Biopython code that builds the backbone (N, CA, C, O; Angstrom):
import numpy as np
from Bio.PDB.StructureBuilder import StructureBuilder

atoms = [
    (1, "MET", "N", (79.747, -71.201, -24.584)),
    (1, "MET", "CA", (78.884, -70.595, -25.589)),
    (1, "MET", "C", (79.094, -69.090, -25.614)),
    (1, "MET", "O", (78.987, -68.414, -24.591)),
    (2, "THR", "N", (79.385, -68.595, -26.764)),
    (2, "THR", "CA", (79.599, -67.151, -26.897)),
    (2, "THR", "C", (78.480, -66.490, -27.684)),
    (2, "THR", "O", (78.566, -65.300, -27.988)),
    (3, "GLY", "N", (77.448, -67.221, -28.016)),
    (3, "GLY", "CA", (76.375, -66.696, -28.845)),
    (3, "GLY", "C", (75.247, -66.039, -28.076)),
    (3, "GLY", "O", (74.232, -65.683, -28.675)),
    (4, "ASP", "N", (75.388, -65.864, -26.759)),
    (4, "ASP", "CA", (74.316, -65.237, -25.987)),
    (4, "ASP", "C", (74.358, -63.729, -26.172)),
    (4, "ASP", "O", (75.332, -63.071, -25.808)),
    (5, "GLU", "N", (73.298, -63.200, -26.737)),
    (5, "GLU", "CA", (73.208, -61.768, -26.969)),
    (5, "GLU", "C", (71.896, -61.262, -26.408)),
    (5, "GLU", "O", (70.900, -61.985, -26.364)),
    (6, "ALA", "N", (71.908, -60.038, -25.990)),
    (6, "ALA", "CA", (70.682, -59.383, -25.537)),
    (6, "ALA", "C", (70.656, -57.992, -26.145)),
    (6, "ALA", "O", (71.696, -57.380, -26.385)),
    (7, "GLY", "N", (69.472, -57.515, -26.385)),
    (7, "GLY", "CA", (69.363, -56.195, -26.976)),
    (7, "GLY", "C", (68.026, -55.572, -26.660)),
    (7, "GLY", "O", (67.086, -56.244, -26.236)),
    (8, "LEU", "N", (67.961, -54.285, -26.876)),
    (8, "LEU", "CA", (66.732, -53.544, -26.655)),
    (8, "LEU", "C", (66.546, -52.621, -27.848)),
    (8, "LEU", "O", (67.434, -51.840, -28.189)),
    (9, "GLN", "N", (65.388, -52.720, -28.475)),
    (9, "GLN", "CA", (65.104, -51.843, -29.599)),
    (9, "GLN", "C", (63.638, -51.461, -29.558)),
    (9, "GLN", "O", (62.805, -52.184, -29.013)),
    (10, "ARG", "N", (63.343, -50.331, -30.134)),
    (10, "ARG", "CA", (61.964, -49.860, -30.182)),
    (10, "ARG", "C", (61.197, -50.688, -31.209)),
    (10, "ARG", "O", (61.707, -51.000, -32.285)),
    (11, "PHE", "N", (59.976, -51.032, -30.858)),
    (11, "PHE", "CA", (59.150, -51.865, -31.719)),
    (11, "PHE", "C", (58.557, -51.015, -32.831)),
    (11, "PHE", "O", (57.865, -50.033, -32.563)),
    (12, "ALA", "N", (58.822, -51.383, -34.066)),
    (12, "ALA", "CA", (58.312, -50.702, -35.263)),
    (12, "ALA", "C", (58.560, -49.189, -35.199)),
    (12, "ALA", "O", (57.608, -48.409, -35.158)),
    (13, "PRO", "N", (59.830, -48.772, -35.191)),
    (13, "PRO", "CA", (60.116, -47.344, -35.005)),
    (13, "PRO", "C", (59.675, -46.447, -36.166)),
    (13, "PRO", "O", (59.430, -45.257, -35.971)),
    (14, "GLU", "N", (59.573, -47.013, -37.372)),
    (14, "GLU", "CA", (59.218, -46.153, -38.509)),
    (14, "GLU", "C", (57.720, -45.890, -38.614)),
    (14, "GLU", "O", (57.298, -45.082, -39.442)),
    (15, "VAL", "N", (56.910, -46.554, -37.791)),
    (15, "VAL", "CA", (55.470, -46.302, -37.812)),
    (15, "VAL", "C", (55.220, -45.007, -37.054)),
    (15, "VAL", "O", (55.537, -44.894, -35.870)),
    (16, "ASP", "N", (54.649, -44.036, -37.751)),
    (16, "ASP", "CA", (54.401, -42.737, -37.142)),
    (16, "ASP", "C", (52.972, -42.330, -37.457)),
    (16, "ASP", "O", (52.597, -42.210, -38.624)),
    (17, "ARG", "N", (52.176, -42.119, -36.418)),
    (17, "ARG", "CA", (50.793, -41.694, -36.627)),
    (17, "ARG", "C", (50.711, -40.189, -36.425)),
    (17, "ARG", "O", (51.041, -39.689, -35.350)),
    (18, "PRO", "N", (50.278, -39.469, -37.442)),
    (18, "PRO", "CA", (50.130, -38.018, -37.299)),
    (18, "PRO", "C", (48.837, -37.696, -36.531)),
    (18, "PRO", "O", (47.811, -37.391, -37.139)),
    (19, "HIS", "N", (48.894, -37.765, -35.210)),
    (19, "HIS", "CA", (47.699, -37.605, -34.377)),
    (19, "HIS", "C", (46.992, -36.278, -34.639)),
    (19, "HIS", "O", (45.764, -36.239, -34.717)),
    (20, "ASP", "N", (47.747, -35.199, -34.776)),
    (20, "ASP", "CA", (47.140, -33.883, -34.974)),
    (20, "ASP", "C", (46.385, -33.797, -36.297)),
    (20, "ASP", "O", (45.287, -33.244, -36.359)),
    (21, "GLU", "N", (46.980, -34.347, -37.350)),
    (21, "GLU", "CA", (46.328, -34.288, -38.661)),
    (21, "GLU", "C", (45.079, -35.175, -38.700)),
    (21, "GLU", "O", (44.071, -34.805, -39.301)),
    (22, "ILE", "N", (45.149, -36.340, -38.061)),
    (22, "ILE", "CA", (43.984, -37.226, -38.003)),
    (22, "ILE", "C", (42.858, -36.567, -37.230)),
    (22, "ILE", "O", (41.704, -36.609, -37.656)),
    (23, "ARG", "N", (43.183, -35.956, -36.094)),
    (23, "ARG", "CA", (42.161, -35.286, -35.286)),
    (23, "ARG", "C", (41.542, -34.134, -36.073)),
    (23, "ARG", "O", (40.328, -33.934, -36.025)),
    (24, "ARG", "N", (42.372, -33.370, -36.801)),
    (24, "ARG", "CA", (41.867, -32.254, -37.600)),
    (24, "ARG", "C", (40.919, -32.746, -38.689)),
    (24, "ARG", "O", (39.867, -32.148, -38.913)),
    (25, "LEU", "N", (41.287, -33.831, -39.368)),
    (25, "LEU", "CA", (40.431, -34.388, -40.423)),
    (25, "LEU", "C", (39.126, -34.928, -39.848)),
    (25, "LEU", "O", (38.067, -34.736, -40.445)),
    (26, "GLN", "N", (39.182, -35.602, -38.697)),
    (26, "GLN", "CA", (37.966, -36.132, -38.088)),
    (26, "GLN", "C", (37.005, -35.011, -37.696)),
    (26, "GLN", "O", (35.794, -35.131, -37.881)),
    (27, "ARG", "N", (37.548, -33.930, -37.158)),
    (27, "ARG", "CA", (36.700, -32.783, -36.812)),
    (27, "ARG", "C", (36.119, -32.146, -38.068)),
    (27, "ARG", "O", (34.965, -31.719, -38.074)),
    (28, "HIS", "N", (36.916, -32.083, -39.129)),
    (28, "HIS", "CA", (36.451, -31.531, -40.402)),
    (28, "HIS", "C", (35.286, -32.361, -40.950)),
    (28, "HIS", "O", (34.277, -31.809, -41.390)),
    (29, "ILE", "N", (35.428, -33.670, -40.921)),
    (29, "ILE", "CA", (34.367, -34.564, -41.401)),
    (29, "ILE", "C", (33.121, -34.425, -40.547)),
    (29, "ILE", "O", (32.008, -34.420, -41.071)),
    (30, "ASP", "N", (33.297, -34.313, -39.229)),
    (30, "ASP", "CA", (32.150, -34.168, -38.336)),
    (30, "ASP", "C", (31.405, -32.857, -38.608)),
    (30, "ASP", "O", (30.174, -32.834, -38.628)),
    (31, "ARG", "N", (32.146, -31.775, -38.817)),
    (31, "ARG", "CA", (31.495, -30.494, -39.136)),
    (31, "ARG", "C", (30.726, -30.587, -40.452)),
    (31, "ARG", "O", (29.625, -30.048, -40.567)),
    (32, "GLN", "N", (31.305, -31.275, -41.453)),
    (32, "GLN", "CA", (30.606, -31.426, -42.729)),
    (32, "GLN", "C", (29.350, -32.274, -42.562)),
    (32, "GLN", "O", (28.310, -31.962, -43.142)),
    (33, "ARG", "N", (29.439, -33.338, -41.776)),
    (33, "ARG", "CA", (28.283, -34.209, -41.546)),
    (33, "ARG", "C", (27.155, -33.436, -40.868)),
    (33, "ARG", "O", (25.988, -33.585, -41.228)),
    (34, "ARG", "N", (27.511, -32.612, -39.887)),
    (34, "ARG", "CA", (26.495, -31.831, -39.181)),
    (34, "ARG", "C", (25.888, -30.756, -40.089)),
    (34, "ARG", "O", (24.693, -30.475, -40.000)),
    (35, "ALA", "N", (26.695, -30.160, -40.953)),
    (35, "ALA", "CA", (26.181, -29.140, -41.863)),
    (35, "ALA", "C", (25.264, -29.747, -42.917)),
    (35, "ALA", "O", (24.277, -29.125, -43.311)),
    (36, "ASN", "N", (25.579, -30.954, -43.378)),
    (36, "ASN", "CA", (24.778, -31.599, -44.419)),
    (36, "ASN", "C", (23.506, -32.233, -43.879)),
    (36, "ASN", "O", (22.567, -32.461, -44.642)),
    (37, "ASN", "N", (23.450, -32.524, -42.579)),
    (37, "ASN", "CA", (22.312, -33.232, -41.994)),
    (37, "ASN", "C", (21.829, -32.555, -40.717)),
    (37, "ASN", "O", (21.882, -33.161, -39.647)),
    (38, "PRO", "N", (21.359, -31.307, -40.806)),
    (38, "PRO", "CA", (20.950, -30.624, -39.570)),
    (38, "PRO", "C", (19.724, -31.260, -38.913)),
    (38, "PRO", "O", (19.541, -31.125, -37.704)),
    (39, "GLY", "N", (18.889, -31.945, -39.682)),
    (39, "GLY", "CA", (17.691, -32.565, -39.119)),
    (39, "GLY", "C", (17.964, -33.868, -38.382)),
    (39, "GLY", "O", (17.064, -34.404, -37.734)),
    (40, "ASN", "N", (19.163, -34.380, -38.463)),
    (40, "ASN", "CA", (19.495, -35.649, -37.809)),
    (40, "ASN", "C", (20.109, -35.465, -36.430)),
    (40, "ASN", "O", (20.574, -36.431, -35.824)),
    (41, "TYR", "N", (20.116, -34.238, -35.929)),
    (41, "TYR", "CA", (20.727, -33.961, -34.634)),
    (41, "TYR", "C", (19.735, -33.258, -33.716)),
    (41, "TYR", "O", (18.908, -32.469, -34.173)),
    (42, "HIS", "N", (19.820, -33.546, -32.426)),
    (42, "HIS", "CA", (19.047, -32.844, -31.410)),
    (42, "HIS", "C", (19.640, -31.452, -31.219)),
    (42, "HIS", "O", (20.777, -31.203, -31.620)),
    (43, "PRO", "N", (18.871, -30.533, -30.603)),
    (43, "PRO", "CA", (19.416, -29.179, -30.376)),
    (43, "PRO", "C", (20.687, -29.155, -29.513)),
    (43, "PRO", "O", (21.495, -28.234, -29.630)),
    (44, "ASP", "N", (20.866, -30.163, -28.650)),
    (44, "ASP", "CA", (22.063, -30.178, -27.800)),
    (44, "ASP", "C", (23.272, -30.803, -28.499)),
    (44, "ASP", "O", (24.342, -30.893, -27.897)),
    (45, "GLY", "N", (23.126, -31.240, -29.764)),
    (45, "GLY", "CA", (24.257, -31.741, -30.528)),
    (45, "GLY", "C", (24.330, -33.252, -30.656)),
    (45, "GLY", "O", (25.145, -33.762, -31.425)),
    (46, "ARG", "N", (23.499, -33.981, -29.922)),
    (46, "ARG", "CA", (23.518, -35.440, -30.025)),
    (46, "ARG", "C", (22.818, -35.881, -31.307)),
    (46, "ARG", "O", (21.881, -35.229, -31.767)),
    (47, "ALA", "N", (23.278, -36.989, -31.879)),
    (47, "ALA", "CA", (22.645, -37.526, -33.082)),
    (47, "ALA", "C", (21.325, -38.184, -32.711)),
    (47, "ALA", "O", (21.220, -38.842, -31.676)),
    (48, "LYS", "N", (20.321, -38.004, -33.558)),
    (48, "LYS", "CA", (19.027, -38.641, -33.317)),
    (48, "LYS", "C", (19.128, -40.125, -33.603)),
    (48, "LYS", "O", (19.802, -40.543, -34.545)),
    (49, "LYS", "N", (18.468, -40.905, -32.799)),
    (49, "LYS", "CA", (18.519, -42.358, -32.939)),
    (49, "LYS", "C", (17.649, -42.793, -34.114)),
    (49, "LYS", "O", (16.532, -42.301, -34.276)),
    (50, "GLY", "N", (18.147, -43.697, -34.920)),
    (50, "GLY", "CA", (17.368, -44.288, -35.994)),
    (50, "GLY", "C", (17.353, -43.499, -37.290)),
    (50, "GLY", "O", (16.618, -43.869, -38.205)),
    (51, "CYS", "N", (18.122, -42.439, -37.414)),
    (51, "CYS", "CA", (18.172, -41.681, -38.671)),
    (51, "CYS", "C", (18.957, -42.476, -39.703)),
    (51, "CYS", "O", (20.078, -42.915, -39.448)),
    (52, "ARG", "N", (18.350, -42.655, -40.874)),
    (52, "ARG", "CA", (19.002, -43.451, -41.909)),
    (52, "ARG", "C", (19.280, -42.658, -43.179)),
    (52, "ARG", "O", (19.925, -43.164, -44.098)),
    (53, "ASN", "N", (18.812, -41.454, -43.237)),
    (53, "ASN", "CA", (19.007, -40.664, -44.458)),
    (53, "ASN", "C", (20.121, -39.647, -44.234)),
    (53, "ASN", "O", (19.866, -38.460, -44.031)),
    (54, "TRP", "N", (21.359, -40.133, -44.275)),
    (54, "TRP", "CA", (22.520, -39.274, -44.097)),
    (54, "TRP", "C", (23.021, -38.831, -45.468)),
    (54, "TRP", "O", (23.253, -39.662, -46.346)),
    (55, "VAL", "N", (23.186, -37.532, -45.649)),
    (55, "VAL", "CA", (23.683, -36.961, -46.892)),
    (55, "VAL", "C", (25.185, -36.745, -46.736)),
    (55, "VAL", "O", (25.646, -36.217, -45.724)),
    (56, "ARG", "N", (25.942, -37.159, -47.753)),
    (56, "ARG", "CA", (27.395, -36.969, -47.730)),
    (56, "ARG", "C", (27.799, -36.178, -48.963)),
    (56, "ARG", "O", (27.563, -36.613, -50.090)),
    (57, "SER", "N", (28.395, -35.038, -48.755)),
    (57, "SER", "CA", (28.814, -34.188, -49.865)),
    (57, "SER", "C", (30.091, -34.749, -50.496)),
    (57, "SER", "O", (30.756, -35.615, -49.928)),
    (58, "LEU", "N", (30.411, -34.239, -51.670)),
    (58, "LEU", "CA", (31.616, -34.695, -52.365)),
    (58, "LEU", "C", (32.879, -34.338, -51.580)),
    (58, "LEU", "O", (33.832, -35.116, -51.539)),
    (59, "ARG", "N", (32.881, -33.161, -50.962)),
    (59, "ARG", "CA", (34.044, -32.774, -50.156)),
    (59, "ARG", "C", (34.161, -33.646, -48.906)),
    (59, "ARG", "O", (35.265, -33.971, -48.470)),
    (60, "GLN", "N", (33.027, -34.019, -48.338)),
    (60, "GLN", "CA", (33.064, -34.915, -47.182)),
    (60, "GLN", "C", (33.599, -36.278, -47.598)),
    (60, "GLN", "O", (34.408, -36.869, -46.882)),
    (61, "LEU", "N", (33.159, -36.782, -48.741)),
    (61, "LEU", "CA", (33.665, -38.063, -49.237)),
    (61, "LEU", "C", (35.168, -37.994, -49.501)),
    (61, "LEU", "O", (35.900, -38.944, -49.224)),
    (62, "ARG", "N", (35.621, -36.858, -50.039)),
    (62, "ARG", "CA", (37.049, -36.700, -50.294)),
    (62, "ARG", "C", (37.848, -36.692, -48.988)),
    (62, "ARG", "O", (38.924, -37.286, -48.915)),
    (63, "ALA", "N", (37.327, -36.025, -47.964)),
    (63, "ALA", "CA", (38.007, -35.996, -46.666)),
    (63, "ALA", "C", (38.006, -37.386, -46.022)),
    (63, "ALA", "O", (38.993, -37.779, -45.399)),
    (64, "GLU", "N", (36.913, -38.127, -46.166)),
    (64, "GLU", "CA", (36.847, -39.490, -45.625)),
    (64, "GLU", "C", (37.842, -40.404, -46.332)),
    (64, "GLU", "O", (38.481, -41.242, -45.696)),
    (65, "ARG", "N", (37.973, -40.241, -47.661)),
    (65, "ARG", "CA", (38.954, -41.033, -48.404)),
    (65, "ARG", "C", (40.376, -40.693, -47.980)),
    (65, "ARG", "O", (41.230, -41.575, -47.886)),
    (66, "GLN", "N", (40.629, -39.415, -47.726)),
    (66, "GLN", "CA", (41.956, -38.995, -47.282)),
    (66, "GLN", "C", (42.285, -39.604, -45.912)),
    (66, "GLN", "O", (43.411, -40.050, -45.688)),
    (67, "LEU", "N", (41.314, -39.624, -45.005)),
    (67, "LEU", "CA", (41.519, -40.225, -43.685)),
    (67, "LEU", "C", (41.741, -41.734, -43.806)),
    (67, "LEU", "O", (42.610, -42.295, -43.137)),
    (68, "ALA", "N", (40.952, -42.384, -44.660)),
    (68, "ALA", "CA", (41.113, -43.830, -44.856)),
    (68, "ALA", "C", (42.477, -44.152, -45.454)),
    (68, "ALA", "O", (43.089, -45.157, -45.094)),
    (69, "GLU", "N", (42.954, -43.311, -46.362)),
    (69, "GLU", "CA", (44.273, -43.522, -46.968)),
    (69, "GLU", "C", (45.380, -43.365, -45.932)),
    (69, "GLU", "O", (46.365, -44.103, -45.965)),
    (70, "MET", "N", (45.232, -42.420, -45.019)),
    (70, "MET", "CA", (46.226, -42.249, -43.960)),
    (70, "MET", "C", (46.292, -43.502, -43.087)),
    (70, "MET", "O", (47.380, -43.969, -42.749)),
    (71, "HIS", "N", (45.129, -44.045, -42.723)),
    (71, "HIS", "CA", (45.097, -45.261, -41.906)),
    (71, "HIS", "C", (45.637, -46.471, -42.684)),
    (71, "HIS", "O", (46.325, -47.319, -42.114)),
    (72, "ARG", "N", (45.325, -46.548, -43.982)),
    (72, "ARG", "CA", (45.815, -47.658, -44.794)),
    (72, "ARG", "C", (47.337, -47.624, -44.897)),
    (72, "ARG", "O", (47.994, -48.657, -44.766)),
    (73, "TYR", "N", (47.888, -46.452, -45.129)),
    (73, "TYR", "CA", (49.335, -46.318, -45.255)),
    (73, "TYR", "C", (50.027, -46.684, -43.940)),
    (73, "TYR", "O", (51.050, -47.370, -43.941)),
    (74, "GLU", "N", (49.471, -46.229, -42.835)),
    (74, "GLU", "CA", (50.041, -46.559, -41.522)),
    (74, "GLU", "C", (50.015, -48.066, -41.286)),
    (74, "GLU", "O", (50.992, -48.631, -40.794)),
    (75, "ALA", "N", (48.909, -48.723, -41.632)),
    (75, "ALA", "CA", (48.814, -50.178, -41.456)),
    (75, "ALA", "C", (49.815, -50.903, -42.344)),
    (75, "ALA", "O", (50.384, -51.918, -41.940)),
    (76, "ASP", "N", (50.032, -50.394, -43.544)),
    (76, "ASP", "CA", (50.989, -51.016, -44.458)),
    (76, "ASP", "C", (52.419, -50.910, -43.925)),
    (76, "ASP", "O", (53.170, -51.885, -43.959)),
    (77, "VAL", "N", (52.790, -49.739, -43.437)),
    (77, "VAL", "CA", (54.128, -49.546, -42.866)),
    (77, "VAL", "C", (54.295, -50.423, -41.626)),
    (77, "VAL", "O", (55.355, -51.015, -41.419)),
    (78, "ARG", "N", (53.241, -50.508, -40.797)),
    (78, "ARG", "CA", (53.289, -51.336, -39.587)),
    (78, "ARG", "C", (53.462, -52.810, -39.950)),
    (78, "ARG", "O", (54.239, -53.515, -39.306)),
    (79, "ARG", "N", (52.751, -53.282, -40.968)),
    (79, "ARG", "CA", (52.851, -54.679, -41.394)),
    (79, "ARG", "C", (54.267, -55.000, -41.878)),
    (79, "ARG", "O", (54.805, -56.060, -41.558)),
    (80, "GLN", "N", (54.865, -54.098, -42.639)),
    (80, "GLN", "CA", (56.236, -54.301, -43.110)),
    (80, "GLN", "C", (57.227, -54.314, -41.953)),
    (80, "GLN", "O", (58.147, -55.132, -41.932)),
    (81, "ALA", "N", (57.044, -53.415, -40.994)),
    (81, "ALA", "CA", (57.950, -53.352, -39.842)),
    (81, "ALA", "C", (57.846, -54.614, -38.993)),
    (81, "ALA", "O", (58.858, -55.129, -38.518)),
    (82, "HIS", "N", (56.625, -55.116, -38.799)),
    (82, "HIS", "CA", (56.445, -56.342, -38.023)),
    (82, "HIS", "C", (57.114, -57.526, -38.715)),
    (82, "HIS", "O", (57.743, -58.353, -38.055)),
    (83, "GLY", "N", (56.985, -57.613, -40.030)),
    (83, "GLY", "CA", (57.616, -58.700, -40.769)),
    (83, "GLY", "C", (59.131, -58.638, -40.664)),
    (83, "GLY", "O", (59.787, -59.659, -40.459)),
    (84, "ARG", "N", (59.684, -57.443, -40.805)),
    (84, "ARG", "CA", (61.132, -57.288, -40.696)),
    (84, "ARG", "C", (61.628, -57.639, -39.293)),
    (84, "ARG", "O", (62.623, -58.349, -39.147)),
    (85, "ASP", "N", (60.940, -57.145, -38.261)),
    (85, "ASP", "CA", (61.344, -57.436, -36.881)),
    (85, "ASP", "C", (61.214, -58.916, -36.564)),
    (85, "ASP", "O", (62.076, -59.481, -35.891)),
    (86, "THR", "N", (60.149, -59.554, -37.039)),
    (86, "THR", "CA", (59.951, -60.980, -36.795)),
    (86, "THR", "C", (61.053, -61.793, -37.465)),
    (86, "THR", "O", (61.594, -62.715, -36.856)),
    (87, "ASN", "N", (61.391, -61.465, -38.708)),
    (87, "ASN", "CA", (62.457, -62.188, -39.398)),
    (87, "ASN", "C", (63.801, -62.009, -38.692)),
    (87, "ASN", "O", (64.586, -62.953, -38.600)),
    (88, "PHE", "N", (64.065, -60.806, -38.197)),
    (88, "PHE", "CA", (65.309, -60.564, -37.473)),
    (88, "PHE", "C", (65.374, -61.408, -36.192)),
    (88, "PHE", "O", (66.391, -62.035, -35.897)),
    (89, "LEU", "N", (64.269, -61.407, -35.442)),
    (89, "LEU", "CA", (64.256, -62.173, -34.189)),
    (89, "LEU", "C", (64.379, -63.673, -34.446)),
    (89, "LEU", "O", (65.089, -64.370, -33.722)),
    (90, "LEU", "N", (63.699, -64.166, -35.459)),
    (90, "LEU", "CA", (63.767, -65.596, -35.754)),
    (90, "LEU", "C", (65.145, -66.000, -36.261)),
    (90, "LEU", "O", (65.569, -67.138, -36.060)),
    (91, "SER", "N", (65.848, -65.081, -36.916)),
    (91, "SER", "CA", (67.196, -65.412, -37.379)),
    (91, "SER", "C", (68.179, -65.489, -36.216)),
    (91, "SER", "O", (69.195, -66.176, -36.317)),
    (92, "LYS", "N", (67.897, -64.804, -35.122)),
    (92, "LYS", "CA", (68.792, -64.785, -33.975)),
    (92, "LYS", "C", (68.437, -65.831, -32.915)),
    (92, "LYS", "O", (69.295, -66.221, -32.123)),
    (93, "ALA", "N", (67.187, -66.285, -32.894)),
    (93, "ALA", "CA", (66.714, -67.110, -31.781)),
    (93, "ALA", "C", (66.923, -68.592, -32.046)),
    (93, "ALA", "O", (66.695, -69.080, -33.153)),
    (94, "ARG", "N", (67.359, -69.293, -31.017)),
    (94, "ARG", "CA", (67.380, -70.754, -31.056)),
    (94, "ARG", "C", (66.079, -71.296, -30.478)),
    (94, "ARG", "O", (65.494, -72.243, -31.005)),
    (95, "VAL", "N", (65.640, -70.680, -29.389)),
    (95, "VAL", "CA", (64.396, -71.072, -28.729)),
    (95, "VAL", "C", (63.526, -69.832, -28.615)),
    (95, "VAL", "O", (64.002, -68.762, -28.235)),
    (96, "TRP", "N", (62.260, -69.979, -28.942)),
    (96, "TRP", "CA", (61.327, -68.852, -28.893)),
    (96, "TRP", "C", (60.293, -69.126, -27.825)),
    (96, "TRP", "O", (59.612, -70.152, -27.859)),
    (97, "ARG", "N", (60.172, -68.205, -26.867)),
    (97, "ARG", "CA", (59.165, -68.328, -25.811)),
    (97, "ARG", "C", (58.309, -67.077, -25.819)),
    (97, "ARG", "O", (58.813, -65.955, -25.864)),
    (98, "ASP", "N", (57.022, -67.293, -25.774)),
    (98, "ASP", "CA", (56.072, -66.190, -25.730)),
    (98, "ASP", "C", (55.675, -65.978, -24.273)),
    (98, "ASP", "O", (55.436, -66.941, -23.545)),
    (99, "ASP", "N", (55.606, -64.713, -23.849)),
    (99, "ASP", "CA", (55.258, -64.448, -22.459)),
    (99, "ASP", "C", (53.767, -64.568, -22.194)),
    (99, "ASP", "O", (53.356, -64.568, -21.034)),
    (100, "GLY", "N", (52.948, -64.670, -23.229)),
    (100, "GLY", "CA", (51.520, -64.918, -23.057)),
    (100, "GLY", "C", (50.687, -63.694, -22.723)),
    (100, "GLY", "O", (49.524, -63.836, -22.346)),
    (101, "VAL", "N", (51.240, -62.506, -22.848)),
    (101, "VAL", "CA", (50.471, -61.298, -22.577)),
    (101, "VAL", "C", (49.562, -61.032, -23.766)),
    (101, "VAL", "O", (50.015, -60.996, -24.910)),
    (102, "SER", "N", (48.291, -60.848, -23.493)),
    (102, "SER", "CA", (47.343, -60.636, -24.579)),
    (102, "SER", "C", (47.414, -59.199, -25.088)),
    (102, "SER", "O", (47.878, -58.298, -24.389)),
    (103, "LEU", "N", (46.944, -59.005, -26.324)),
    (103, "LEU", "CA", (46.942, -57.675, -26.922)),
    (103, "LEU", "C", (46.012, -56.746, -26.149)),
    (103, "LEU", "O", (46.305, -55.559, -26.003)),
    (104, "LYS", "N", (44.890, -57.277, -25.650)),
    (104, "LYS", "CA", (43.961, -56.449, -24.874)),
    (104, "LYS", "C", (44.605, -55.913, -23.611)),
    (104, "LYS", "O", (44.397, -54.756, -23.247)),
    (105, "ALA", "N", (45.396, -56.758, -22.932)),
    (105, "ALA", "CA", (46.077, -56.316, -21.715)),
    (105, "ALA", "C", (47.070, -55.207, -22.033)),
    (105, "ALA", "O", (47.186, -54.240, -21.280)),
    (106, "LEU", "N", (47.783, -55.340, -23.140)),
    (106, "LEU", "CA", (48.726, -54.290, -23.536)),
    (106, "LEU", "C", (47.996, -52.994, -23.885)),
    (106, "LEU", "O", (48.468, -51.907, -23.553)),
    (107, "GLN", "N", (46.840, -53.108, -24.557)),
    (107, "GLN", "CA", (46.083, -51.920, -24.917)),
    (107, "GLN", "C", (45.563, -51.202, -23.687)),
    (107, "GLN", "O", (45.530, -49.972, -23.651)),
    (108, "LYS", "N", (45.153, -51.967, -22.667)),
    (108, "LYS", "CA", (44.675, -51.333, -21.439)),
    (108, "LYS", "C", (45.797, -50.588, -20.739)),
    (108, "LYS", "O", (45.574, -49.532, -20.148)),
    (109, "ARG", "N", (46.988, -51.129, -20.804)),
    (109, "ARG", "CA", (48.106, -50.531, -20.073)),
    (109, "ARG", "C", (48.783, -49.408, -20.851)),
    (109, "ARG", "O", (49.139, -48.380, -20.274)),
    (110, "TYR", "N", (48.965, -49.598, -22.163)),
    (110, "TYR", "CA", (49.739, -48.636, -22.943)),
    (110, "TYR", "C", (48.924, -47.881, -23.985)),
    (110, "TYR", "O", (49.457, -46.983, -24.637)),
    (111, "GLY", "N", (47.674, -48.212, -24.159)),
    (111, "GLY", "CA", (46.733, -47.467, -24.987)),
    (111, "GLY", "C", (47.207, -47.034, -26.355)),
    (111, "GLY", "O", (47.298, -47.852, -27.270)),
    (112, "ARG", "N", (47.508, -45.765, -26.502)),
    (112, "ARG", "CA", (47.796, -45.171, -27.796)),
    (112, "ARG", "C", (49.019, -45.769, -28.458)),
    (112, "ARG", "O", (49.022, -46.008, -29.666)),
    (113, "SER", "N", (50.053, -46.012, -27.680)),
    (113, "SER", "CA", (51.291, -46.541, -28.245)),
    (113, "SER", "C", (51.059, -47.913, -28.874)),
    (113, "SER", "O", (51.578, -48.201, -29.953)),
    (114, "VAL", "N", (50.276, -48.760, -28.198)),
    (114, "VAL", "CA", (49.999, -50.098, -28.732)),
    (114, "VAL", "C", (49.102, -49.993, -29.957)),
    (114, "VAL", "O", (49.248, -50.767, -30.904)),
    (115, "SER", "N", (48.175, -49.042, -29.946)),
    (115, "SER", "CA", (47.291, -48.916, -31.104)),
    (115, "SER", "C", (48.059, -48.478, -32.340)),
    (115, "SER", "O", (47.642, -48.768, -33.461)),
    (116, "VAL", "N", (49.183, -47.779, -32.151)),
    (116, "VAL", "CA", (49.988, -47.330, -33.292)),
    (116, "VAL", "C", (50.965, -48.415, -33.720)),
    (116, "VAL", "O", (51.087, -48.682, -34.916)),
    (117, "ARG", "N", (51.660, -49.044, -32.793)),
    (117, "ARG", "CA", (52.774, -49.924, -33.120)),
    (117, "ARG", "C", (52.396, -51.394, -33.248)),
    (117, "ARG", "O", (53.003, -52.111, -34.043)),
    (118, "ALA", "N", (51.414, -51.859, -32.490)),
    (118, "ALA", "CA", (51.073, -53.276, -32.506)),
    (118, "ALA", "C", (49.993, -53.557, -33.542)),
    (118, "ALA", "O", (49.385, -52.643, -34.099)),
    (119, "SER", "N", (49.778, -54.822, -33.779)),
    (119, "SER", "CA", (48.742, -55.184, -34.753)),
    (119, "SER", "C", (47.371, -54.863, -34.189)),
    (119, "SER", "O", (47.177, -54.859, -32.974)),
    (120, "SER", "N", (46.429, -54.596, -35.066)),
    (120, "SER", "CA", (45.109, -54.233, -34.585)),
    (120, "SER", "C", (44.118, -55.338, -34.808)),
    (120, "SER", "O", (42.946, -55.196, -34.458)),
]
sb = StructureBuilder()
sb.init_structure("model")
sb.init_model(0)
sb.init_chain("A")
sb.init_seg("    ")
for serial, (resi, resn, name, xyz) in enumerate(atoms, 1):
    if name == "N":
        sb.init_residue(resn, " ", resi, " ")
    sb.init_atom(name, np.array(xyz, "f"), 0.0, 1.0, " ", f" {name:<3s}", serial, name[0])
structure = sb.get_structure()
């Protein structure tokens, strides 16, 4: 048999999460939320429990939509990459064996990388 091949490739290499931009947007949204709702926070900065009247400004809504769009686009690229990789592996494999490692175990061990590249 000459069909035995082995290879190593990065999983979903085109999926790229802009961590700095996401963190900047999240901080921006948090600052807007605190500015719009000063009565919903304790003096030490913690949110008051049971507050239901949260005001959201138009700029805050726009920033939230921008953050949601970034996450949606990343999920779409990840879904396409997983489909392409799965089709490639199935075209090469005669027998498919799963090692049985759960997604939670991978997240505990590799954290951020799994949250970006693996399914959520």
